[in-house]
C-alpha angles and dihedrals in degrees: 000000000000119000091260091053096044126074092211115018091183094061118064091193090068122066141122092259096056127095119246115259129196099253109106093262133109094241099172095043095238091128090249121110120218089338093153093063100053093108105014127109104192095178098040094231094135095258127107110247097234090051091050090052100041103026115023097028091220127137107277091199095045117066093202107042096177093041095232097130094258123107117240093240092050091050092052088047095054092040102253126127114259090202094064126056117251104213139180100236096180098043097233093131095258127100122231093265091052095047130067092212114021091182094064120060090195091065119069141112089270095053124106119243116246135183101267109106092257132109095242097174099043097239096125094256131103123223092340123165094026122126117261117267121244111199114199137179107235106175135014114186130182130204082217133334091215127050140154118264113279092024121116126247117197119207120191125190131191125197132196124262092273089060114107099174140017114215130192127199123183139169114282094244092066118086105226136191116187128196116179102293098357133081125191113200133187134177132203094204134049123258146087114291127195136201145149137247117202138192107219133192126163092336095314112123133195113184140185130195122251126206129182134167130213118198137188118281107266113245114226117203113227116210113211117232125224115242117223119235110275093242091057097047120099122201127201094255095052089048088052093051092048090050091049094050093050090051091051093050095048089050095052091049091050090049093053094047090051091049094047095044095055118098128192110246118252120259114253117263119257119249117261123191107232096190114136119217124216111230091195092084111118117254124242115279119263108246097181092101090058094053096058 
C-alpha cells in the first residue's frame, strides 16, 4: 500500500489488508482498535477477550492464566486472583480460600470437632457440640497421714479422663511444695492440718478434703553399756593371732611325732639252703690194693 493508502507506512504489520488482532493497535487501518474482540471469548473461560486484555490482564487465549486448575472467569466470580495460583498447601482437598487453616490438614470444613481448644471444622466456633466435661477426683493417696514435725508427707491425687488440672489448697501454716498431681507438706509445730484437692476443667471443680497430723518427735531412751577392762577385752585381731599361734604349735607337734615314729624298713634275709645230706651214703672204694 502507498503511503496515502496506509495508516502507518512505517509498520508493515498495519495495513488495510490485515486482520484485526487483540493488541491495542488498529491493525486493519479502519480507525477502530480491537473491534473484532468486543464480544468474543476465545479461551472459553467466561470472560470477554477485550476485557481480559484491557481490564483483568489475563491471557485471553489461555483459560487458566495462573495454571492452578481454576478458570480465570471462575476465579473472578469467587473473588480470587486469576493471576496467582490458589493452591491446597496442606493437601486436605481444599484450597486456601476454602480452608480456615491451609497449613494444617487436620483443620478443614470437613473435619470433626474435637475437644482441643481449636476450631477444627472451620465454622467459627471452638469445641462446640461436645458433651460437657465432668472432672472427678478418683484416688487420693498419702505416704503417711501422720508424721513427726519437720518430716514430709507426700499426697498424690488422680482424676478421671475429663480432668485437666489437679489443684491443692492447704492451711497457710503448712509448708507446701506442689508438682503436677502431688503435694509435699511439712509442719514445724504439732497439730492436725486440713486442706483440699480438686479436679478442675473449664471452671468445673470436684474437691475432696485432706487431713494430716504432725506429732512431737519421739524420744528414745538410750541405755549406757558397761565397758570391760582393757586387759579383758579381746579384739578380732588378738583372737586371730591366738588362733594362728595354736595352729602353728599343733602342726609342729604333729610333725615331730611323725618323724620320731618312722622306722627304716629291715633288710631282706639272705637265702640259706635248707637241704639235709644223708651221711649213710657209702664212701668211694679203696683202689690202693690194685696199684701194688
